[in-house]
N, C-alpha and C positions, 0 to 999 in steps of 0.2 A: 321221391327217393327216400329209402330208409336212412335215418340218421344213425351212424355208428357210435357206440359208446366210446368215450375218450378216456383211456387210462391216464391217470396223473402221476408224475414222478413223485418220489419221496419228498416230504417237506424239507425246506432249507432253513438253516439257522441264520442266514445272512439278514442284516437289517433291511427293511423295505424302502429306505430312502432313495436307493438307486433303482430305476425302473427295471434294470436287467436282473435285479436280485429280489423281486417280489416273490414271496413264498408261493409255490405252485398251488397250495390249497386255498389261496385267496379267492373268494367268490368272483365269478366272471361278471363283468358289466353286462346288463341287458342291452342288446343292440336295438337301435331304432327299427321300427317295423320295416322289414324288407331290406335292411342295410346289408345283410350278409346273405341274401337270397341267391346270389350268383357265385358265392364262395364255396369251397369244398365243405361238405357236411360236418367235418371235424373242426371247423374254424370256431374259435372262441376268443372273446375279449377279456383282457385283464386290466387292472389299473395302469395309469401312466401311459395310455395309448398302446399298450402291448397287444399284439394280435398273434395268436397261435394257430398253426395249421398242423394237423396230425400230432398235436401235443407239443410242438416245438415252436418257440418264439421266432418270428421272422427276423427280429433284430439279431438273435443269436446266429442264425444262418448267414446273415449279411456280414457279421463280424468274423465268422469263421471261414467264410469262403469268398469274401469280397463281393462287390457289385459291378455290373448287373449279375444277378443269379436267378436261376429258375428253380422253383420248388415244385415237386410232383408228389401229390398225395396218393400213396399206394392204395390205401383203403378206399378212396373215392374211385380209382380206376377199377378195382376189383368189384366194388358194389355196382358200378354201372355195367360191367360185363354180366353180372348176375341178373340185373334188371332186364337186360336183353334176353337172356336165356329163359327167364320166367315169362316174359311177354310173348316170345316166339318159341314155345317148347318143342315144336316139331320141325323147326327150321335150322339150317346151318347159319351160324353167326360168324362172320369173318371181319376181324378188325382191319380197318383200312390203314395200312402202315404209313402212307404218305402224310397223314396228320401229324404223327411224330413216332419215331422208332428208335429205341435203344435196346440193348440186350436185356435189361431188367424188365422193360415193358413187354417185350416179346415173351419173356418167361411168365409174367403175370397173366397175360391173356391166354397163353397156352394152358396154364394151370386152371384157369376158369372155364376151360372147355371151348374156347373160341378158335376158329381158324384164322387165317391171315390172308390179306391180299396185298400184293406188292406190285411195283411199277418198274423195277429195274433189277439188274443182276446184283447191284450193291445191297438193296433192301433184302433180296432173296438170300444172298450169302450170309449177311449178318444174322438173319433169322435162323437159318439152318445150322450155322456154326454155333449158335446158342443152344441148339438142341431141339428147335421147333420141327415137328414132323413135316417133311416136304409134301407129303400127300394131302395135307390139310392147308396147302397154300395155292392161291390163284395168282397167275401172272397177268397183269393188265398192261395198258399202254396203247395210245393211239398209233404209235409206231415203235417197234421193238428192234433194237440193234442185233446184229449177229451174235454179239457176246451175250446179250440178254437171253436169246433163244438157246444158245449152246449151254449156258449155265442152267437154265430151267430144265432142259432135257437131261443134262448130266446129273443134276441133283434129284431128279424124279418129281418135279412139281406136279401137284394134283391136276390142275387144269390150266390151260392157256386160253385167254379170252381173245379171240380174233377180232381185230378192229379195222382191218383193211384187206381187200382181196389178195394183195401181194403176199400176205403172210401165209396163205393157205399152202401154196406150193413150197415156200421156204420151210415151213414147219414139216410138211410131209417128207421133203427131201432130207431134212436133218434127222428125222426119226429113223429113217433107213428101212430096209426090207424086213428086219426082224422085230422092229418095235411097234408100239401103238400108243398114241397120246390122246388123252381126253381134251377136248376143246369146247368152247362155247362161242357164240357169235354175239358181239355187242351190237344191238340194233338201236336206231334212232327213232323213237316213237312219235316225234313231232310235238313235243310238249315243252313249253317254256315255263320253267320254274326255278326259283333260286333267289337269293338275296341281292344279287348284283349281276349285271349282264355278263361280266367276265367269269362268273362261276355257274352259268346256265349251260348245261351240256346235253340236254335232251331235245333241243330244237334242231331244225334243219340247217341252220346257218353257222355251224361250228365244226371243229375238226374231228369230233369223236363219233364213232359208230357208223353203221350202215343203214341207210334209210329204208323204212318200210314203204313209204309213199312212192318212191321212184323205182322200187323193185331191186335195189342193190342188195338188200338183206336176203331176199329170196334167192337171188342168183348165187350169192356166196354160200348159202345153205346147200344148194344143189351141188356146187363144186366140192364142198366138204364131204357130202355123202358119197361122192364118187371116189374119194381117197380111202383105200382100204386100211391105211395105217393111222387114220384119224377117226376118233370116236366122238361124234357130236352129242354132248350130254344135255344141251339146253340153250336157252336164250338169256342174254344179259342186257340190262340197260342201267344207265345212271342219269338221273334227270338234272342234277345240279347240286348245289350246296346251300345250306341255310334255308331249307324249305320248312316252313312252319304250318303248312296246310296239308291235310291228308288227301284232298281231292286229286292232286296230280298223280299220286301213286295208284289210285283206283283206276284212273284213266289208263295209266300204263299197263296195269294188269289186264284190262279188257283188250287193249291193242296187242299185247304180247300173246295172250291166249288165242286171239283171232289168228295171229301168225302161226302159232303152233297147230291150230286146226288146219290151216292151209298146207302146212308141211305134211301132216298126216294124210290129207286128201290127195296131195300131189305125189308124195313119195312113199306112202305107207309106213311112215316112221312116227312113232309117238315119243316125243322128247320128255325125259323124266325130270328136268330141272328148270327152274325159273329164278333168275337172279335179279332182284329189284334194286341193287346197289344201296347207296346210303343217302347222304346229304341232309340228314335230320337236323333241323334248326335248333340252336340253343340260344339262351339269353346271355348277352354280354353285359347288360346293365339291368339293374332292378326294374321290373315292370315290363321288360321287353317280351314279346311272344316267343314261345318255343313249341316245338312239335310235341304233341301229347302221344307218348309211345304206346300207352294202353289202348287209346282210341285207334291209332294206326294199326296195331296188331289185330284188333278185333275186326276192323273194317276191311283190311287187306285179306284176312282169312275168309271173311264172308264173300267178298267180291270174287276171290279166286275160286271158291267152291261154286258160286252161282255161274260164273263165266264158263267154267269147265263143264258143269252140268248142261248148260245150254249148247255147248259145242260137242257134247258127247265124249269128252276127254277125261281121263283120270287126273286127279289133282296132282300136279308136279311137286317135287320137293322144293321148298322155298329157300332162297339164300338171301341174307341181308348183310350189308357191309357198312356198319357205322364206324366212323373214325373220330371226327370232331366231337360227336356226342359222348364218346367214351373218354377221350383224353383232354378235351378242351377245358371242362369245368374242374378238372383235377390239378391244373397248373396255375401257379402264381409267379409273376415276374417281380423282382424287387430291384429298385434303382435307388441311387443316391443323387440328391439334388446338387448340382454344381454351380448354378447361378440362377438368379431371378432378375429379369430385365423388364422394367416398366416403360411402356411407350404411351403416347396419347391414345392409341387405338386399342391396345390390349396389354396384358401382362404375360410374359413368357417365363415358364419354369423349365429350365434346362437340366436334363439328367445325363448320367454317364452311359446310357445305352441309346437305342433308337432304331432306325430302320435296318440296321445290320442284323439285329436280333429279332425284329418284328416289322417286316415290310408290309403287313396287311393294311394299316391305315393309308399308306402311300398308294397301294394297289387298288384297294376297294373302298376307301373312305370309311373304314370301320371305326366305331366309337366305343370307348371303354369308360370305366368308372374307377380311376385311381384313388388311392386312399393314403393319407399320412399315417405312418406307423412309428412306434418307438417313443412318442412323447405326447403329452396332452397339450391342447391349445385352447386358450380362452378366446381367441380371436374369432370373429365372424367369418363366414365364407366369402371368398372372392372368386369371381369367374376368371379362370386362367387357361392358357394353352400350354400343355406339357409337350416339350419338344426334345428331340434327341441331339446328339453331338456331331452329326454328320453334315457334310457340305452340300445339302439339298434343302431347298425351301419346303419341299414336301415331307421332310423328316419330322412329322408330327405324330406323337403317340396318343394324345387325347386333346381334342379341341373344345374350348368353352366349357370347362368342367369346374365344379366348385372344390376349392381347397382352402384351408385356413389362410387368412390374409397375412399371417406372419410366417408362412412357409419360407424357409431360408436355406442357404447352402449347408450341406451336411445332413439335412433331413433325409429320411427314407420314405419312398413312395412305393406302394405295392399295387400291382395291377392284376386283378383276378381274371379268370377264364383265359389263361395264357398257355394252356397245354397243347394246343393244336395249331399248326401252320405258323408258328413263330420260329422256333429253331429248325424245323424241317425245311423252311425256306430262307434261313439265315445266310448271310454272306460275311465276307471279311472286308467289306467296303471301308475305304480309308485305312486299310490294314489294321483294323480293330478286330481282335480275336473274338470268337463266339463265346458266350457265357457258359458256365458249368450248369449241370443239372443235379440237384440234390433231392433224394427221396426222403419223405417223412412218413413215419408210422409209429403209433403207440409211444410217442414221446422221444423217439430216436430219429436221428438224421444220418444219412450216409450218402456219399458221393457216388453218382452213377456215371456222369460224363464230366471229365475235367475241363477246365478252361483252356481254350485255344490260345497259345502264347505267341509272342513275336518270334520265338525260336522255331515254333511250328511253321509259321508263315515263311520265315527266312529259309527253312530247310527245303522248301519247294522250289526256290529260285536258284537254279543250278547253272545258269548261263551268265556270261558277261560280254 
């Protein structure tokens, strides 16, 4: 990824004895090789343990907005959108809103020329009321509520991805005799890919899609083609998440093109679109594998052209749906240490957040690389387990990670690669409100999503 230039604020006249007042012109510390490889490209180090993202010290954000707090680097989001547009110049790129969505993020991806895919009326309404063009939105979901479908049709969503046969008649009836709705069929290509069994969605043994192998996909396609008010534009698949290998996508291309050829031979219809979904793997810790986007784009285009030529089909328009790969590396979570507990077995560092703002470690056993920020430490590293404040033994944010041996209450810990599937899956467990989201860019910070307060939680409780 291209590293964006970092504009520096005007020099300060404050004495540098306090880490928070180090002159911005002070040369950055060189980071150890790979130490910042999973951080936003704008991340820089300064003396006294200061770490800046988007030109803003993380300590300054923690002091101004409290902790836990999520920091979102606008430049990183935009650059990742542009990287996808460059890699797939002839494809539609749709940001997967389930990774994380707020009004500002919807605005950024729309400005960068991306579409959007959503999974609920809530995501759809937020995007459209922000000004996102509804015709550039796809509605997903293994099962859609009547409200989801009513909202999609009312707002004029571009496509609805059919995931179960029951949706065919429901959508056709809701469209009415005067309307026409573009739809796609999500097929299950029988491919097992993804970083954990709970996020593998292309195999036969899970809830998503219609199987090619048992004929359910073909039957659904035939039913849709019989509906005069539904326009079948193409096939959709999503193999899973955290996929670091290109090969599963190439297999999916071959199988979907094979199905498109059967649709043409059986029904005389040539489908113009093929959606390969997303699931592109990213690194959460230095040295971890990530999907090579350039290689993916080159090989997918080649496979698509070759498979279509062999089948005598025109090459369909490709749709790609990255979510995590756009938002994940742009986010940083900042926590404050509340306690350090040493036992004969291990040392626990407890922070003021946890599974209510990041359930991924509890769900998938995900591992992170937290970092002490805001002060220097001469102490050597100690292997610790960073835990949250919630009443669950599984409330672990980072297990067996190195932190300075003198880590103590009041310290700040920053967790990179926190932009996807943290707050989007957050809860108010133990009635702890969800953290705020602060955007950074060019040395400036601004609040995007405020902290959820006890008053917010109390206001929902209307009975006695």
